[in-house]
N, C-alpha and C positions, 0 to 999 in steps of 0.2 A: 368406443374402444380407444380411440385416439386421445380423448379427454382423460380416460383412466390411466393411459400410459404416461401422459404428461404429469398427472397427479402423483404417479409413482416415482417420478424423477425428483429425488430429494433436494438436489441442488436448485432445480427450477422452482420447486415448492417453497423452499426457504427464501428465494429471491422474491417470489410473489407475496409471501407473508411479510417480508421486510418492507416491500413497497406499500402493502396495505397498512402496515403499522405506521409508516411515514405519513400516509394520507390521513389516517385517523389522528395522529399526533399533531399534524399541521392544522387539521380542522379544529381540534381542541384549542391549539395555540391561537388560531385566527379568531375563534369565538371569545377567548379571554381578552385579546387585544381590542377586539371590536367593542366589548363591554367597557374596557378601560377608556377607549377613545370617546365612547358615548358619555361616560361619566365626566370626562374632561370637557366635552362640549357643554354639558349641563352646568358644570362648574363655571365655565366661561360666561354663560348667559346669566347665571346667578350673580357673578361678580359684576357684570355689566349693569344689571338692574340695581345692584347696591350702589354702584358709582353714580347712576342717574339720581337715585334718591338722595345721596349725599350732596350732589350738585344742586338739586332743587332746594334742599334745605339751606345751602349756602347762598343760593341766588336770592332768596327772600330777604337777605340781610345786606346784600352788596349793591353798590350803585352801578356797576358796569360788568360786562361779560368777562373782560380780561381780568378784572380783580377777582371775580368768582372762580375763574379757572386757576389763577395763582393760588388762591386759598385752598382749592380742592387738591392741587398737587402737593401743597405744603402739609396738609392734614393727612392725606391718604396715600401720597406717592403715586397717584394715578393721574393720567393726562387724558383730557378730551380734546382731540385735535380738529374736530369738525362738528359744527352745529348748523342746522338749517331748518327753515319752516317753509312749507310749500302748499299751494292750492291743490284742488283735486285733479286739475289737468297737468300738474307737475311743474308749474311755474314757481320760481323762487320768490318768496316773500321776505325771507331773512336768511342770510348766508354768512357763515364765518369759518375761516380756516379751510379745511379740505372738503367742505360740503359742496356738492356740484350746483351749478346754476340751474340745471333742469334735471328732473327725475323722470325716468321712463314711465309713462302712464300704466304699462303692464305691471311694474313694480308697485305703483300706488294702488292699483286695483286689488292687489293681494291683501293689503291691510284692511280692506273692507270684508275680507273673508276671515283672516286672522289678524287681530288688532296689532300684533307685534311680529315683525319679520327680522330674523337674525341672519346676517351675512358675514362670512369670514373673508377678510381681505388678505390674501397671502402676500401680496407685494409689500404692503406697509406693516403687516403683522398686527392688524387691528380687528376689532369686532364692530360691525355696523348694525345699528338698531334703527329700523324704520317703524314708526308707530303713529297711531291716530288717537286723539283724545277719546274718552268714554262717549258713547252715543248720546246725542241730545234728544229730548222728547220731540222737539219741532225740527225736522230735518231741513226745513227751508230757512230757518233763522241763521244769522251769521254766527261764526264761531265765537264762543264766549271769550271776553277779554276781562282784564282786571284793571280798570282805569285808575283806581285809587291806590294800586300797588306802587310803592316807591321804587321798585326795581324793574327796568326794561327787560332784564334777563327773564324774570318771572313771567312777564307778559308774552315773551317769545315762545313759551311752552304751550300756548293755546292756539296754534295754527291747526289747519285741517290735517296736515301731515307733517310730522317732525322727524328730523334726521340727526343721528348721533354717531360719531365715530370715536371709539375708545381704544387707546393703546393697551394691549395685554401681552407683554413680553413673556410672562410666566406661562401662559397658555401655549404659546408657540414653542417655547423651550420644552415643555412637557410633550407636546405633539411630536416634535422631532425625536425626543428621547424614546417615545413609544414606537415610532417607526423603526429607529435603529435597533431597539430591543426586539421587535418582531423579526427583523431580518437576521439578527444574531441568533435568536431562538430557533429559527428555521435551520440555520447552518448547524447549530449544536444538535438539534434533533436528528438531522441527516447524518452528522458525524457519529453520534451515539448509536444510531441504528446500523450504520455501516460497520462500526466497530463490533457490535453484537453479531452482525451477519458474518464478519470476518472471523471472529472467534468460533462461531458455529461451524463455518466452513473448515477452519483449521482442525477443530475437533473431529469433524467428519473424516477429514483426510487422515488424521492420526488413527482413528478407529479403523479405517480401511487399511492403513499400513500395518497396524497390529494384526489384523486378520490375515493380510498377505504374509507377514512374517511368521505367523503361526503355521500357515500352509508351507512356507519355505522351510521351516524347521522340520516339518514332517517329511517333505520331499528330500531335504538335505540328509536327514537320518537314513531314509530309505536308500538314497544314492550312495552314502558312505558305506552302508551295509552291503549294497550290491557291488560296489567297487572292491571291497575287501573280499567278498565271496568269489568274484570273478578271478582273482589272482590264483586261487587254488586250482581250478580246472585248467587255467592257462599254464601253470607249472607242470601239471600232469601231461598236457599236450606236448610241451617242450621235451619232457623226459621220454615220452613215447616216440617222438620224432627222432630223438637220438638213438633209441633202440632200433627203430626201423632202419635208420641210416647205417648202423653197424651190420645188421643182418643182410640188407639188400645191396650194400656197397654203393657203386656209382650209378645204379640203374635209375633211381628216383631222386638223385641228389638235387636236381633243379627244383622239383616239386617240393621237396622237404625244405629247401632253402626259402621258398616263398612262404611256406607255412610258418617257419621260424621267424621270418621278418614280420609277418602279420601278427603273430603271437606276441612278438616283442613290442609292436606298436600298440596293441591292446593293453599290454602290461603297463606301458608308459602312460597311456591314456587313463587307466584306472588309478595309477599312482598320482597323476596330476589332479584328477577329480578328488581324490582323497585329500591331497594337499590343499585344494581350494576350499574344501569343507571343514578343514581343521581350524582350531582357534588360531587366528593369525599372529597373536602376540607371543604365544608359547611361554618359554621360560627364559627371558632375556638375561644376558650377563655381559660384562665388559669384554670386548674382543678387539684384537688388532687385525684389521683387514689384510695386512701383508702376510698373515699366517695362512690365508686361504687362496689368495689370488694366484700366486705362482703354481701351486699344486693343482688347483682345479683347471686352470687354463692349459697346463701341460698334459693333464689327463685327458681332456676333451680333444685338444688339437693335436696331441702327439708330438708336440715340439715346444721348446721354450718360447715364450712370448715376451716381447719387449715391454717392460713395465717401468713407467717413469713416476717418481714420487719425490716429494720435498723432504720429508723426514719420516722416521719410523716409530716414533714414540707416542702417537695419538691413538685413541680408542673410540669405539662406538658401543652402544648398548643394544644388543640384538640377540635373539635366540640363535644358538650355534647352528643347529640343523637347518633352520629356516634361512639364515644368511647363506649357508652353503647352497641351498636350493636356489636362492636368488641369483647368486653368481653363476651357478651351473646353467641356469636357463638363459641368462644374458650371453654368456660365452657360446653356448650351443646355438643360439639364434645368429650370432655373428658368424659362426662357422658354416651355417646353412644359408647365408645371404648371397653366396656366389663370389665372395671376396676370397682372394688368396690368403693363406694363413699368415704369410709374412707381412701382410698389410693390416692385420688385426692388432690393435694396440690397446693397452690398459694404462690408465693414469690415475694417480692418487694425489690429491692436494687438499690443503686446508684453506678455507676462505672465512676468516673471522672465526665463528664458533661452529662452522659447517664443514663436514668432511665430504668431499666430492669424489666419487669413483666413476670414471668414464670408461666405457668400452666402445671402441669405434672400429668400423670396418669400411671397406671400399666395395661393397656389394651393389645390388641393384636399387637399393633405397626403398622407401615406402611412398605410395601415392599420397598426395596431400589430403584427399578426402578420406583416406584410411587411417591417418594418424590419430584422429579422435576416437577411433573404434578399436584400436589395438588392444585396449584393456578389457574389452567386452568378452565375457566367457564364450568360448567356442567360435570366436571370429578368427578366421585365418585365411590367408591367400596362398598357402602352400598346399600342394596336392596331397602330401602325406603328413600335414600338420594337424594338431589337435585343437589349437586355439585356446588352450587353457593356461599355457606357461606364463605369458605376460600377465594374465589375470591373477595368477597366484603370486607373482612377483609384486604386483601393485598392492595386493592385500597385505602382504608381509611388510612391505616398505611403509605403507600408510600406518599400520599398527605400531611401527617403531618411530612414528612421528617424523617420517622422512618424505621426500618427494622423488618421483621418477619422471624424468624429462627425456623425451625422444625427439630428435631433430634430424632432418636430412642434412648431409654435408655437401659442401661445394665440390664439384668434380665427382660426385657419386658417393654413395655409401650412407651409413647411418651412424649417429653417435648417441648412445644411451648414457645419460648422466644420473647417477644415484646420489642424492644429497641427504645426508643423515647428520643429526646434531652430534657434536663431539661429547663424549662421556668424560666427565671430570669427577674422579672419586672424591 
């Protein structure tokens, strides 16, 4: 069951598939480069044998080793930097250049199993060939010599064990290129697989978001319908409480007052939910903020509020009803912050192409860990708050390509800054 649950985890499954794909691709890449390296080694041996054949042909016609080596380099561009002849016990009989004075008997014993041994010398970038002549019919007879040959170089080829060290810069350059190519290919394979996995993960997240948005659309439609339908019975309840109040007089006035307050709170909550679910952009038009600020602040606070501004002739591009809702929510929050009304201020200024509207109070402020959550729907620290107002404000302001910034003030209080781009007709 645990295995089945892991298999059903699509993210874990895709990671496992990506890892398996990387292993398979790496194995294929390693196989290809292994074949290429083997081909390069075989090519190196073939070129080494060809160099030896060329050298032997030249040695038949030259009087000295040095001259034969010079002719070989002139004709083929290849260098033999070490030549040696040895007995079966590894003692040197003929040594030139980088050939060692003694060869390990274990190395010599190998040439009686395989007539040729190929050794790559990484330090000098050379190929070493250790070989023995073709087997003689009489193993006890001395190694064959060619006394009538005019070349001592040709005679040196007939020792029991011969040593050749040939420079092969091309082989080592290709070998390094293959190693670098393999490392780069592994990195590219990893990057490609990671990119494919990232795309798959993004697509999975997008599909999940689309499904969530579909559910939210259904829930939002239901909530909007419910909020609208709630207003009708709430209006009936308020009318009935007024009728009861007229009939009963002051006998149940306290109870009716509580009913009216709660009914008003539910009506406000339904209105905020409806605002939150509406299209946040609405029908924007060119507006002058000064047409709304004095009227709204005076209506909510019941007194004129000090408004400071630089000039009157700039405009913003905002839906009229939504901008009114934004200002009403912000001024209402300031009035409920615990600040005295005469300490609530509104300012309006232009900063470059940005219109900044600030509403500040001297209330209790907001806790630092709550500032990041004030725009979350239904988050509130007020006992009678709905937690929807600032969420609605944030949606409307963002739809108008603006910013809403909330900061605590020194000496207490909060300052809410509404930044909107200036509208230029």
